[in-house]
C-alpha positions, 0 to 999 in steps of 0.5 A: 500500500502506498505510504500516503494511504498508510498515513491517511489510514493511520490519521483516520484511526487516530481520529476515530478512536481518540479519547477526550485527551486528544481533543482540542482545548481551544474553545470558542465563545459566543458574543455578548447579548445586546438589546435588539438581539434575537433569543430563541425559546426551545423546549427539548425536554419536559412539557411546557405551557404556552401561556407561561412561555408567552408571559416570559417572552413578554418579560424578555421583550420588555428588556429589549430583546426579540424573542422567537417562540415556535408556534407549536411549543406546547406539545405532549408525548408521554412525559416529553414536550413532543416526540424526539423528531419534533424536539430535535428539529426545533433545537436544530432549527435554533442552532442553524438560525444565523440571526439568533444570538441565544437559545434558551431552553424553557425548562428541564425535566427529561428528554435531552439524552434521547436526541443528543445523536440527532443534533447539528453540532456543525451548524452550532459551531458555524453560528456560535450563540449563547446556549442556556439551561440547567438540570436535564440541559446538562446533557446538552452542555456536555455534548456541545463541549465534546462536539464543538468546544463552545462555551455554554451557560448553566443557569436559570431558564425562562420557566425556572426562575427567569419568569420571576424577577424579584424576591429570592429569585433576584440574585439568580436573575441579576447575575444571569443577565449581567454575565450574558451582557458583560461577561462579569459578575460585578462592577468592582474590577477586583470581584468582577469574575468571582461568583458572589455568594447570595449573602455573607451567611451563604458563603460556600464552605471548605470540604477539602483545602487547596487552590487550583485552576482548570476549565469548568464542567459538570452540572446535574449529577444524574445527567453526568452519570447518564452520559458515562460510557457515551460519546458525550461523557464528561471530561474531568481530567484537569477540570473543576467539576461542579455538581448539583441534584434534586430529589435524590436520596443520599444513597442514590447520590452515593451510587452515581458518585460510585459510578463516576469513581469506577469510571475514573472520572474522579481522578485527576480533577483540579477541584470540585464545587458541590452545589445544592442537593435538596431532598437528601438527608443532610447528615448522610449526604455530608458523610457521602461527600466526605467519603468521596472527596475529603482525601482526594488531594484537590480543593473541594467547596460545598454549599455553592449557590448552584442547582435547583434552588432560587439562588442558582448562579450562572456558570459557564462551561469550558472557561478556565477558572480558579477554586480557592477552598480557603477563601470559599470562592470560585473565580473565572480567569477570563470572560466567557464571552467573545471580545469581552 
């Protein structure tokens, strides 16, 4: 066989079987969100109410954005907002829209893992835009990170906090809009890339000491575990891993962390940020976290404001960040937006 064909075959095999370590570490970033920009609403997971979606669209339009809502966004198939074909087509249409600057998932629930292999990641890479969501959307964030290395945003959604802009939801709302517009968390240059605590009494606490840096990844623990062994499996080597979950007993959290440990995904981390795990017995959960993280040799924070709680701080996937367990802080090392 000619040498050039042998070389080409070898390169093809490397491409087919290359693991996460062989993937590029160059990440692209979406542009900041500006007044007049187009935001597309999608419902790729659980069912939504058209009335609630319309109310949220009005709130966003009052902020100066143009909101595009699919005419048939209120669908129903089992526990999903429509069939796999319908939800994948809706998401792909949003990815392919060159005029859209952002795609907001209306809510979580369940459904993303059913359509990850049907999505047009090449179109998203060609037309980078802000992708927002949490909970079940964790699967989409991990897939986009694996397939096109685009910074995306784990944060509150139109029907999960963004339809309530005052009271205990104000913290999450204010942070989200500020980060998507400016790439910063605060006006103070000394604090602008540090995720602020909701209040002094709600400051994250140290579980394991240390200070380290790495790209941010993680999200909902159930979805992180559900993607293990798939092409969309989370990449943890050298990363800062943030985790949260809801309505999961301590033994189920234990089981999912055990799955990650056995898959080698808790080895080689830069650090861990543990968010809200509502629904678990606190004493049992604390013991589970100590068992898995206290002696790992990397810094670990607990009680971080992220998850299925009102104080759900927006976090960007793929951005180099720094965890300081002594100070109880997580700080971005660069803006998550292009040109900022």
